[in-house]
SESE-718083 format. One record per residue (C-alpha): x negated, y negated, z negated; residue in one letter. Coordinates in nm, 3 decimals. Layout:
{pati {X,Y,Z},"a"}
...
//
This chain:
{pati {-1.979,-0.252,2.765},"m"}
{pati {-1.601,-0.214,2.805},"s"}
{pati {-1.370,-0.466,2.631},"t"}
{pati {-1.300,-0.362,2.276},"p"}
{pati {-0.967,-0.329,2.137},"t"}
{pati {-0.869,-0.440,1.782},"f"}
{pati {-0.564,-0.320,1.594},"l"}
{pati {-0.462,-0.597,1.335},"v"}
{pati {-0.207,-0.452,1.107},"t"}
{pati {-0.110,-0.806,0.984},"t"}
{pati {-0.198,-1.128,1.167},"p"}
{pati {-0.515,-1.309,1.013},"l"}
{pati {-0.510,-1.665,0.938},"p"}
{pati {-0.702,-1.903,1.165},"a"}
{pati {-0.979,-1.858,1.293},"p"}
{pati {-0.950,-1.483,1.262},"g"}
{pati {-0.722,-1.399,1.544},"m"}
{pati {-0.886,-1.636,1.793},"d"}
{pati {-1.251,-1.494,1.710},"l"}
{pati {-1.104,-1.137,1.789},"l"}
{pati {-0.917,-1.258,2.102},"a"}
{pati {-1.248,-1.403,2.230},"e"}
{pati {-1.418,-1.070,2.181},"a"}
{pati {-1.165,-0.842,2.322},"g"}
{pati {-0.802,-0.717,2.325},"r"}
{pati {-0.575,-0.759,2.017},"v"}
{pati {-0.307,-0.543,1.926},"l"}
{pati {-0.084,-0.673,1.635},"s"}
{pati {0.261,-0.554,1.547},"p"}
{pati {0.565,-0.786,1.496},"q"}
{pati {0.630,-0.640,1.159},"g"}
{pati {0.471,-0.409,0.895},"p"}
{pati {0.340,-0.083,1.036},"m"}
{pati {0.462,0.250,0.900},"s"}
{pati {0.203,0.506,0.799},"r"}
{pati {0.301,0.712,1.102},"e"}
{pati {0.265,0.412,1.340},"e"}
{pati {-0.077,0.350,1.187},"l"}
{pati {-0.185,0.710,1.226},"h"}
{pati {-0.062,0.727,1.586},"r"}
{pati {-0.230,0.409,1.694},"e"}
{pati {-0.568,0.493,1.528},"c"}
{pati {-0.576,0.834,1.686},"s"}
{pati {-0.445,0.708,2.022},"s"}
{pati {-0.819,0.664,2.160},"g"}
{pati {-0.743,0.311,2.274},"r"}
{pati {-0.836,0.133,1.929},"v"}
{pati {-1.212,0.056,1.877},"d"}
{pati {-1.157,-0.126,1.522},"v"}
{pati {-0.887,-0.136,1.265},"l"}
{pati {-0.853,-0.451,1.105},"v"}
{pati {-0.664,-0.362,0.784},"s"}
{pati {-0.524,-0.516,0.449},"q"}
{pati {-0.528,-0.375,0.111},"l"}
{pati {-0.170,-0.244,0.150},"v"}
{pati {-0.278,-0.012,0.452},"d"}
{pati {-0.360,0.338,0.335},"p"}
{pati {-0.666,0.432,0.547},"v"}
{pati {-0.688,0.785,0.403},"d"}
{pati {-0.877,1.096,0.472},"a"}
{pati {-0.590,1.226,0.697},"t"}
{pati {-0.589,0.911,0.911},"l"}
{pati {-0.971,0.917,0.937},"l"}
{pati {-0.979,1.262,1.042},"a"}
{pati {-0.771,1.209,1.336},"a"}
{pati {-0.901,0.847,1.418},"a"}
{pati {-1.095,0.760,1.714},"t"}
{pati {-1.225,0.445,1.550},"l"}
{pati {-1.564,0.287,1.540},"k"}
{pati {-1.481,0.116,1.224},"g"}
{pati {-1.247,-0.061,0.987},"v"}
{pati {-1.269,-0.422,0.878},"s"}
{pati {-1.067,-0.478,0.564},"n"}
{pati {-0.938,-0.820,0.488},"y"}
{pati {-1.033,-0.819,0.127},"a"}
{pati {-1.321,-0.799,-0.125},"a"}
{pati {-1.190,-0.466,-0.248},"g"}
{pati {-1.146,-0.139,-0.024},"y"}
{pati {-0.981,0.109,-0.272},"n"}
{pati {-0.723,0.149,0.006},"n"}
{pati {-0.994,0.322,0.234},"i"}
{pati {-1.139,0.660,0.187},"d"}
{pati {-1.491,0.543,0.238},"v"}
{pati {-1.656,0.893,0.193},"a"}
{pati {-1.421,1.035,0.472},"a"}
{pati {-1.501,0.745,0.684},"a"}
{pati {-1.879,0.798,0.636},"t"}
{pati {-1.854,1.158,0.713},"a"}
{pati {-1.694,1.079,1.061},"r"}
{pati {-1.952,0.788,1.127},"s"}
{pati {-1.685,0.531,1.087},"i"}
{pati {-1.804,0.194,0.959},"m"}
{pati {-1.628,0.018,0.681},"v"}
{pati {-1.666,-0.352,0.627},"a"}
{pati {-1.513,-0.605,0.379},"h"}
{pati {-1.515,-0.981,0.277},"t"}
{pati {-1.699,-1.008,-0.049},"p"}
{pati {-1.818,-1.319,-0.240},"d"}
{pati {-1.566,-1.553,-0.071},"i"}
{pati {-1.301,-1.530,-0.312},"l"}
{pati {-1.511,-1.531,-0.644},"t"}
{pati {-1.433,-1.902,-0.738},"r"}
{pati {-1.058,-1.899,-0.646},"a"}
{pati {-1.006,-1.575,-0.846},"t"}
{pati {-1.189,-1.705,-1.143},"a"}
{pati {-0.992,-2.010,-1.134},"d"}
{pati {-0.660,-1.826,-1.120},"l"}
{pati {-0.783,-1.611,-1.413},"t"}
{pati {-0.842,-1.928,-1.630},"l"}
{pati {-0.495,-2.041,-1.510},"l"}
{pati {-0.336,-1.712,-1.656},"l"}
{pati {-0.540,-1.742,-1.979},"i"}
{pati {-0.410,-2.090,-2.030},"l"}
{pati {-0.074,-2.038,-1.899},"g"}
{pati {-0.002,-1.746,-2.115},"t"}
{pati {-0.163,-1.894,-2.433},"a"}
{pati {0.047,-2.216,-2.400},"r"}
{pati {0.364,-2.045,-2.283},"r"}
{pati {0.383,-2.262,-1.977},"v"}
{pati {0.635,-2.068,-1.779},"v"}
{pati {0.867,-2.004,-2.068},"e"}
{pati {0.841,-2.389,-2.156},"s"}
{pati {0.907,-2.479,-1.804},"d"}
{pati {1.212,-2.276,-1.794},"q"}
{pati {1.330,-2.419,-2.141},"f"}
{pati {1.310,-2.767,-2.016},"l"}
{pati {1.496,-2.702,-1.677},"r"}
{pati {1.772,-2.512,-1.864},"s"}
{pati {1.864,-2.831,-2.063},"g"}
{pati {1.783,-2.672,-2.389},"a"}
{pati {1.520,-2.949,-2.462},"f"}
{pati {1.680,-3.184,-2.718},"t"}
{pati {1.348,-3.362,-2.841},"g"}
{pati {1.013,-3.315,-3.000},"w"}
{pati {1.014,-3.049,-3.276},"q"}
{pati {0.705,-2.948,-3.477},"p"}
{pati {0.771,-2.588,-3.412},"d"}
{pati {0.890,-2.581,-3.066},"l"}
{pati {0.733,-2.321,-2.843},"l"}
{pati {0.421,-2.273,-3.045},"l"}
{pati {0.133,-2.114,-2.833},"g"}
{pati {-0.213,-1.976,-2.890},"h"}
{pati {-0.544,-2.160,-2.929},"d"}
{pati {-0.804,-2.098,-2.660},"v"}
{pati {-1.100,-2.301,-2.787},"s"}
{pati {-1.298,-2.107,-3.031},"g"}
{pati {-1.145,-1.780,-2.942},"r"}
{pati {-1.299,-1.471,-2.806},"t"}
{pati {-1.275,-1.377,-2.440},"l"}
{pati {-1.344,-1.013,-2.360},"g"}
{pati {-1.432,-0.912,-2.006},"l"}
{pati {-1.393,-0.572,-1.858},"a"}
{pati {-1.660,-0.579,-1.591},"g"}
{pati {-1.929,-0.839,-1.535},"f"}
{pati {-1.959,-0.868,-1.154},"g"}
{pati {-1.943,-1.181,-0.948},"r"}
{pati {-1.581,-1.276,-1.066},"i"}
{pati {-1.648,-1.165,-1.430},"g"}
{pati {-1.946,-1.394,-1.444},"r"}
{pati {-1.768,-1.688,-1.292},"a"}
{pati {-1.484,-1.638,-1.546},"v"}
{pati {-1.741,-1.641,-1.826},"a"}
{pati {-1.885,-1.976,-1.710},"q"}
{pati {-1.551,-2.141,-1.687},"r"}
{pati {-1.462,-2.010,-2.028},"a"}
{pati {-1.757,-2.199,-2.177},"l"}
{pati {-1.600,-2.508,-2.074},"a"}
{pati {-1.302,-2.439,-2.315},"f"}
{pati {-1.539,-2.358,-2.593},"e"}
{pati {-1.471,-1.991,-2.590},"m"}
{pati {-1.728,-1.714,-2.696},"r"}
{pati {-1.749,-1.437,-2.418},"v"}
{pati {-1.825,-1.054,-2.483},"r"}
{pati {-1.835,-0.840,-2.183},"f"}
{pati {-1.857,-0.473,-2.106},"c"}
{pati {-2.028,-0.434,-1.765},"p"}
{pati {-1.906,-0.085,-1.679},"r"}
{pati {-1.606,0.022,-1.910},"p"}
{pati {-1.510,0.259,-2.028},"p"}
{pati {-1.817,0.478,-1.974},"a"}
{pati {-2.158,0.431,-1.816},"g"}
{pati {-2.519,0.376,-1.945},"r"}
{pati {-2.559,0.200,-2.270},"a"}
{pati {-2.552,-0.184,-2.260},"v"}
{pati {-2.915,-0.318,-2.275},"d"}
{pati {-2.883,-0.672,-2.422},"p"}
{pati {-3.238,-0.751,-2.268},"a"}
{pati {-3.078,-0.713,-1.919},"e"}
{pati {-2.866,-1.018,-2.001},"y"}
{pati {-3.100,-1.222,-2.205},"a"}
{pati {-3.111,-1.500,-1.960},"g"}
{pati {-2.727,-1.591,-1.995},"l"}
{pati {-2.675,-1.942,-2.099},"a"}
{pati {-2.406,-2.016,-2.367},"g"}
{pati {-2.217,-1.782,-2.605},"d"}
{pati {-2.205,-1.490,-2.376},"i"}
{pati {-2.314,-1.147,-2.464},"a"}
{pati {-2.264,-0.779,-2.379},"p"}
{pati {-2.080,-0.538,-2.589},"a"}
{pati {-1.946,-0.181,-2.598},"n"}
{pati {-1.587,-0.120,-2.457},"w"}
{pati {-1.438,-0.054,-2.803},"d"}
{pati {-1.573,-0.385,-2.951},"e"}
{pati {-1.443,-0.565,-2.658},"v"}
{pati {-1.097,-0.403,-2.707},"v"}
{pati {-1.070,-0.445,-3.067},"t"}
{pati {-1.224,-0.808,-3.114},"t"}
{pati {-1.098,-0.996,-2.806},"s"}
{pati {-0.836,-1.268,-2.843},"d"}
{pati {-0.799,-1.261,-2.458},"f"}
{pati {-0.888,-0.935,-2.255},"l"}
{pati {-0.944,-1.012,-1.882},"s"}
{pati {-1.000,-0.725,-1.630},"l"}
{pati {-1.257,-0.751,-1.348},"h"}
{pati {-1.324,-0.401,-1.241},"v"}
{pati {-1.284,-0.216,-0.914},"p"}
{pati {-1.020,0.056,-0.894},"l"}
{pati {-1.184,0.392,-0.924},"t"}
{pati {-1.087,0.718,-1.094},"e"}
{pati {-1.281,0.599,-1.403},"q"}
{pati {-1.100,0.267,-1.423},"t"}
{pati {-0.745,0.378,-1.316},"r"}
{pati {-0.535,0.321,-1.637},"h"}
{pati {-0.842,0.168,-1.810},"l"}
{pati {-0.592,-0.024,-2.016},"v"}
{pati {-0.340,0.253,-2.150},"n"}
{pati {-0.122,0.292,-2.441},"a"}
{pati {-0.422,0.379,-2.667},"d"}
{pati {-0.622,0.065,-2.568},"v"}
{pati {-0.310,-0.150,-2.621},"l"}
{pati {-0.259,-0.022,-2.963},"r"}
{pati {-0.628,-0.107,-3.049},"r"}
{pati {-0.608,-0.467,-2.925},"m"}
{pati {-0.523,-0.748,-3.171},"k"}
{pati {-0.130,-0.800,-3.208},"d"}
{pati {-0.225,-1.173,-3.118},"s"}
{pati {-0.424,-1.071,-2.808},"a"}
{pati {-0.332,-1.162,-2.444},"i"}
{pati {-0.408,-0.939,-2.148},"l"}
{pati {-0.502,-1.084,-1.807},"v"}
{pati {-0.538,-0.885,-1.499},"n"}
{pati {-0.662,-1.019,-1.160},"t"}
{pati {-0.833,-0.700,-1.061},"a"}
{pati {-0.611,-0.413,-0.939},"r"}
{pati {-0.270,-0.319,-1.065},"g"}
{pati {-0.338,0.056,-1.137},"p"}
{pati {-0.623,-0.057,-1.391},"v"}
{pati {-0.320,-0.106,-1.626},"v"}
{pati {-0.070,0.138,-1.737},"d"}
{pati {0.208,-0.086,-1.662},"e"}
{pati {0.474,0.105,-1.841},"a"}
{pati {0.268,0.111,-2.153},"a"}
{pati {0.231,-0.246,-2.123},"l"}
{pati {0.583,-0.314,-2.107},"v"}
{pati {0.644,-0.121,-2.431},"r"}
{pati {0.343,-0.304,-2.594},"a"}
{pati {0.485,-0.651,-2.498},"l"}
{pati {0.835,-0.558,-2.620},"a"}
{pati {0.732,-0.441,-2.947},"t"}
{pati {0.470,-0.700,-3.029},"g"}
{pati {0.172,-0.481,-2.999},"q"}
{pati {0.014,-0.752,-2.813},"i"}
{pati {0.106,-1.113,-2.774},"a"}
{pati {0.148,-1.164,-2.400},"a"}
{pati {0.012,-1.086,-2.059},"a"}
{pati {-0.075,-1.278,-1.749},"g"}
{pati {-0.068,-1.071,-1.426},"l"}
{pati {-0.147,-1.127,-1.062},"d"}
{pati {-0.145,-0.765,-0.950},"v"}
{pati {0.082,-0.446,-1.019},"y"}
{pati {0.063,-0.091,-1.042},"e"}
{pati {0.315,-0.014,-0.780},"q"}
{pati {0.282,-0.336,-0.605},"e"}
{pati {0.517,-0.515,-0.491},"p"}
{pati {0.741,-0.336,-0.729},"a"}
{pati {0.728,-0.415,-1.106},"l"}
{pati {0.758,-0.172,-1.392},"a"}
{pati {1.110,-0.173,-1.531},"p"}
{pati {1.162,-0.437,-1.786},"g"}
{pati {0.846,-0.636,-1.696},"l"}
{pati {1.021,-0.915,-1.521},"a"}
{pati {1.255,-0.978,-1.822},"e"}
{pati {0.986,-1.025,-2.075},"l"}
{pati {0.946,-1.379,-2.177},"p"}
{pati {0.578,-1.344,-2.299},"n"}
{pati {0.453,-1.303,-1.942},"t"}
{pati {0.315,-1.501,-1.664},"v"}
{pati {0.362,-1.306,-1.338},"l"}
{pati {0.217,-1.410,-1.011},"l"}
{pati {0.255,-1.258,-0.667},"p"}
{pati {-0.106,-1.153,-0.602},"h"}
{pati {-0.250,-1.501,-0.539},"l"}
{pati {-0.612,-1.467,-0.655},"g"}
{pati {-0.756,-1.559,-0.323},"s"}
{pati {-0.459,-1.774,-0.209},"a"}
{pati {-0.620,-2.105,-0.119},"t"}
{pati {-0.622,-2.223,0.243},"e"}
{pati {-1.009,-2.254,0.249},"a"}
{pati {-1.057,-1.917,0.101},"v"}
{pati {-0.809,-1.716,0.325},"r"}
{pati {-0.942,-1.875,0.625},"a"}
{pati {-1.305,-1.794,0.544},"d"}
{pati {-1.207,-1.443,0.464},"m"}
{pati {-1.026,-1.424,0.808},"a"}
{pati {-1.345,-1.552,0.979},"r"}
{pati {-1.576,-1.298,0.805},"v"}
{pati {-1.340,-1.022,0.864},"c"}
{pati {-1.301,-1.088,1.229},"a"}
{pati {-1.680,-1.115,1.264},"l"}
{pati {-1.730,-0.798,1.091},"n"}
{pati {-1.482,-0.627,1.325},"a"}
{pati {-1.655,-0.784,1.644},"v"}
{pati {-1.990,-0.663,1.527},"a"}
{pati {-1.867,-0.304,1.464},"i"}
{pati {-1.703,-0.295,1.811},"a"}
{pati {-2.036,-0.403,1.964},"r"}
{pati {-2.228,-0.129,1.781},"g"}
{pati {-2.392,-0.367,1.558},"q"}
{pati {-2.420,-0.361,1.167},"l"}
{pati {-2.166,-0.587,1.031},"p"}
{pati {-2.270,-0.866,0.788},"a"}
{pati {-2.085,-0.704,0.492},"h"}
{pati {-2.075,-0.320,0.531},"p"}
{pati {-1.943,-0.089,0.274},"v"}
{pati {-2.105,0.226,0.407},"n"}
{pati {-2.407,0.130,0.609},"p"}
{pati {-2.520,0.492,0.621},"d"}
{pati {-2.216,0.575,0.848},"a"}
{pati {-2.436,0.506,1.143},"w"}
{pati {-2.771,0.622,1.004},"a"}
//
């Protein structure tokens, strides 16, 4: 077997690059790759596996010209890859699921608490020198205990968020597959401990004090939270998004926050990332993070390890540990 070549669009944390180098030749640009450069390399005939990031558009046009065995995505999600086009061309796609569940769930609770208690606004208030002493009505926030947390989606991360919310004495209502999908069968979730129960999407939208998003980006979930949904939420409600930016109509969210349709928002992802919708950064009733859901040293290192091992397996003609489209080689 010839020595495989890996194209790494952005260097992986340790031990990722070392694992790839031990298995073959590694091509890694010094800076971000343009779409044209990515297409040219993937169709050059010298790259076996593309090691991609969520920001890399691995679309049908690229895949049609590619001479790849596979793509190993450094992420749990893979909405940047046209999986159907890859499967049609026998190109294996792999990802890094499970690893970031706890870290992302922790960050979701941070955003819930941070927005509810106006942490960023209060920090800026103090640093500006405006604090002159304790006052009974200073920067009043929202209670968390006893409030309803609504979850859009109830996969690994949604379930982890629900368990953490119980520690804050919250009640949890979730819609597994919003906005459509088969009817929720309560018996399917009868074994859940604590005040956690399924509900339809409309109930989650209209009754939640906190609405947290945990769905993949698909055509069905794009702009899941739009102007209509924001109008139907409580005016005291807080929106949290640690899923994918385009799940929220960001322009509609800015209007809702500016006019008091909802109370606040905590965001870790954005519709046109890294750009923000005009006016979002100026709103005081927001907590805005730069896509940090999985950003702990241990999680990023483990993601790099799994991503590299997926790539090595694909290069060797072996089924990776975490395939997205195992039928690609059927």
